[in-house]
N, C-alpha and C positions, 0 to 999 in steps of 0.2 A: 504492500500500499504507500502510494506517494504523499509524504507531508503538503500541506498548504502551506502557501508562503505567510507570514505574520503580517498583518498592516498595520502601518507605523505611519503615525502623523507628525510634520515637523510643524513644531508650535511657534517658537522663536528661536533666533539666532543672536547670542549676546557675546562679541569679539570672537574668541575661538571657542565657545560653548553654544551647546544646541540643546534646548529643550524639546523631547519628542514623546509622545504619547502613545503607550502600549496597551493593546486591547485587553490585556488580562490584570492591568493596574489601576488604580483610582485614581493616581496622583503623576504628573510629567516626572520625566528623567533627564536629569541633564549629562550629557556626555561630551567628551571633548572633539576636536575635529578630526582626529585619528580614527578614534571608534566609530563615529560617523562618516567618515567614508568608508571604513571596511564594511559597517552596515550596509550602504547604499549600494556596494559591489557586490555583495553577498545575493544570490538569489533566493535564499530563505525569508529575506526581508522586502516587502513592495512599500514604497512610501507614495504619502500623498502630502500635499500641502494643505494645511488649515487654514493659517492664517498667509501665508507669504506667497499666494498664488498670483 
């Protein structure tokens, strides 16, 4: 059985930090630019923009 990608929403960007919303958490998560870029390039994460569209 193939796993479905996790849908992630980009909420805000502040300097080198990004606030993202994961579907299984009630609060946003702050990640640095390196982690954010790794997640963007990983097929297990599907990104959408909530605010920065």
